C-alpha distance (Angstrom), angle and dihedral (degrees) to the residues before:
residue distance angle dihedral
M1 . . .
K2 3.74 . .
G3 3.82 116.4 .
F4 3.76 129.5 -151.8
T5 3.76 119.0 -79.8
L6 3.79 119.8 -126.9
S7 3.79 91.4 -106.3
E8 3.82 91.1 51.8
V9 3.81 90.8 50.0
L10 3.80 90.7 50.3
I11 3.79 91.1 49.5
I12 3.82 91.3 50.7
L13 3.80 91.2 47.9
G14 3.78 89.6 49.3
I15 3.79 91.6 52.0
I16 3.81 90.8 48.6
G17 3.81 89.4 50.2
V18 3.80 92.3 51.2
V19 3.81 92.3 48.2
A20 3.81 90.9 48.1
T21 3.80 91.0 49.3
L22 3.79 90.8 52.1
T23 3.80 98.2 43.4
L24 3.81 105.3 32.8
P25 3.84 96.9 72.6
S26 3.80 89.8 50.6
L27 3.81 92.0 49.1
I28 3.81 91.2 49.0
A29 3.81 92.2 48.0
N30 3.80 91.9 48.9
Y31 3.79 90.7 50.4
Q32 3.81 91.3 49.2
K33 3.80 91.2 49.6
K34 3.79 92.3 50.4
Q35 3.79 93.0 48.4
T36 3.80 90.9 47.2
A37 3.80 92.2 54.0
I38 3.81 91.8 45.7
R39 3.81 94.4 50.4
L40 3.79 92.8 44.2
K41 3.80 92.5 51.4
K42 3.82 91.3 46.1
T43 3.81 92.3 51.7
Y44 3.80 91.1 46.2
S45 3.80 90.8 51.1
E46 3.80 92.5 48.4
L47 3.81 92.9 50.0
T48 3.80 90.9 46.8
Q49 3.80 89.3 54.7
V50 3.81 90.3 48.8
I51 3.80 90.5 53.8
M52 3.80 91.7 48.8
L53 3.81 90.9 52.0
S54 3.79 90.9 48.0
E55 3.80 91.6 51.4
I56 3.81 89.5 59.5
D57 3.81 89.9 61.4
N58 3.80 102.4 26.6
G59 3.78 103.5 34.8
S60 3.78 131.1 -118.8
L61 3.79 121.2 -19.1
E62 3.79 87.7 -116.8
N63 3.80 89.5 69.5
W64 3.80 98.8 46.3
N65 3.80 118.1 115.4
Y66 3.80 105.4 -113.7
S67 3.79 93.1 175.5
L68 3.81 90.1 73.4
S69 3.78 119.2 110.4
A70 3.79 117.3 -99.4
A71 3.81 92.8 -101.2
A72 3.81 93.7 45.5
F73 3.81 92.5 47.3
L74 3.79 90.3 50.0
D75 3.79 93.6 48.1
T76 3.80 94.0 44.3
Y77 3.79 101.7 44.7
L78 3.81 112.9 12.6
A79 3.81 117.6 20.9
K80 3.80 96.0 76.5
Y81 3.81 91.5 56.8
L82 3.79 100.0 42.1
K83 3.79 111.8 102.4
N84 3.81 124.4 -148.2
L85 3.78 95.0 -3.9
K86 3.78 128.3 136.3
A87 3.77 132.0 -171.3
V88 3.80 117.5 -102.0
S89 3.78 125.9 -162.9
T90 3.79 110.2 -108.4
T91 3.79 89.0 -149.8
T92 3.80 89.8 57.0
I93 3.80 91.0 50.6
D94 3.79 94.3 47.9
N95 3.80 91.3 49.9
K96 3.82 89.9 54.8
L97 3.79 104.4 34.8
H98 3.78 130.0 56.0
Y99 3.77 108.9 -167.0
K100 3.78 121.4 -152.2
F101 3.76 134.0 -160.6
L102 3.80 119.5 -125.4
D103 3.80 90.5 -97.4
G104 3.81 88.8 60.9
T105 3.81 97.7 -109.4
R106 3.78 119.8 132.9
A107 3.80 114.8 -94.9
Y108 3.78 121.2 -138.5
N109 3.79 118.5 -101.4
T110 3.77 93.5 -62.0
T111 3.79 101.9 -172.1
T112 3.80 94.4 42.1
L113 3.78 88.8 52.0
T114 3.78 93.5 52.3
G115 3.77 94.7 47.4
H116 3.77 115.6 -144.6
S117 3.79 119.8 46.4
L118 3.80 130.2 -169.6
L119 3.78 133.1 -165.2
S120 3.78 118.0 -148.7
I121 3.77 125.2 -150.5
N122 3.80 90.8 -106.1
G123 3.78 92.8 53.1
V124 3.81 102.0 -97.8
H125 3.81 118.2 142.5
V126 3.79 114.7 -148.1
S127 3.81 115.6 -171.1
I128 3.80 121.9 -166.4
G129 3.80 113.7 -146.8
S130 3.80 121.1 -110.4
F131 3.81 94.3 -155.3
M132 3.80 113.4 106.2
F133 3.81 114.5 -132.5
N134 3.79 127.2 169.3
D135 3.80 94.3 -127.5
A136 3.80 110.3 14.2
K137 3.78 146.6 45.4
D138 3.78 122.8 -155.1
I139 3.81 119.5 -127.1
M140 3.79 126.3 -164.8
I141 3.80 122.1 -162.9
D142 3.80 127.8 -163.5
I143 3.79 103.3 -170.2
N144 3.82 95.5 -158.9
G145 3.80 103.0 30.1
E146 3.78 114.4 -146.6
K147 3.79 94.8 3.2
G148 3.81 119.8 101.7
P149 2.90 158.8 -69.0
N150 3.84 87.8 46.9
T151 3.79 90.8 -166.9
Y152 3.78 131.1 142.8
G153 3.79 109.6 -106.6
K154 3.81 94.3 17.8
D155 3.78 105.7 62.2
F156 3.80 102.1 -17.8
F157 3.82 121.6 70.6
L158 3.80 138.6 175.3
F159 3.80 125.2 -130.9
V160 3.79 136.8 165.9
I161 3.81 133.4 -144.6
S162 3.79 102.5 -143.4
A163 3.78 128.8 -170.3
K164 3.80 90.7 -135.6
H165 3.80 103.3 30.1
G166 3.81 106.2 32.2
L167 3.81 117.9 -144.0
I168 3.80 109.1 -6.7
P169 3.81 136.6 157.6
N170 3.78 115.6 -99.4
G171 3.80 106.1 -92.9
S172 3.80 96.7 35.0
A173 3.82 101.5 98.4
I174 3.79 145.4 -1.1
I175 3.79 110.3 -67.8
S176 3.78 124.6 175.8
G177 3.79 125.7 -118.6
M178 3.79 125.0 24.7
Y179 3.80 91.8 -22.1
A180 3.81 94.3 64.0
N181 3.80 108.1 141.3
P182 3.80 134.7 171.2
E183 3.80 111.5 -91.6
H184 3.81 120.3 -111.2
L185 3.79 98.1 12.3
T186 3.78 112.5 -162.6
R187 3.78 121.1 -122.5
N188 3.79 90.0 -106.8
E189 3.81 90.7 52.6
L190 3.80 92.0 49.7
I191 3.81 89.0 55.5
N192 3.80 103.8 32.0
G193 3.80 103.5 24.3
N194 3.80 129.7 95.0
R195 3.82 105.0 -0.9
I196 3.78 95.4 -138.4
R197 3.80 94.9 50.7
A198 3.81 105.0 26.6
C199 3.81 123.8 98.9
R200 3.80 95.9 -111.7
K201 3.79 134.5 124.5
D202 3.79 94.1 -113.2
G203 3.81 92.5 46.6
Y204 3.78 139.5 67.9
G205 3.80 99.9 -100.1
Y206 3.80 101.2 -128.4
W207 3.81 92.0 144.2
C208 3.81 99.3 47.2
A209 3.81 95.6 104.9
A210 3.81 88.8 52.6
L211 3.81 89.7 52.5
I212 3.81 93.6 49.3
M213 3.79 91.1 47.8
Q214 3.81 92.5 47.5
D215 3.81 88.9 51.4
G216 3.80 91.0 58.3
W217 3.80 95.3 -94.2
E218 3.79 92.4 -56.7
I219 3.80 133.1 118.8
K220 3.78 106.7 -129.4
D221 3.81 127.1 -149.9
D222 3.83 92.6 -99.8
Y223 3.81 93.4 53.3
P224 3.83 109.9 122.2
W225 3.81 95.9 -114.1
């Protein structure tokens, strides 16, 4: 039985190397997308359960005081029900992390803007918004904390606790104040709508969590990764 010559072995190894070079980045990206969707859904589910527990003691979301400061809102409605979480200085976070929008531009000091930030035992940052609305409180979630890429739509996502809608991704329903969005945005609008808010490569990525949720907690091939 004739074996392979050295030149044939080298050719085969070269072909394998080329194939690996072409496919490995795609495999890594697909894995990252899947893990992102899984962690985002898990965090969303955990926060939803926290809100449900709080409603037992504090009444319906419709009667919560959304004009409270971030720290007061957290202490009044959420802190008691959050497991394995500890407070983290927003100044410390901003000195370490430099968040970016999907279009690559530098985001403002995200955690300072939102007020009170928490770090969970599994590395998730949850920031409670400092803006005072009559019927909503903005929530920002970094699914891997201090790890990169610290980019909107990739590991950083926007949500809202709404008196009427509960915990929803930004872009899912009408919310008062600066987060007012059209209700029931279509998938096409979430991707190709308002450049600043839409989940698109040349935009900021505010609506990316809404897109992932609308897609059944998956990141589809046309997602601006």
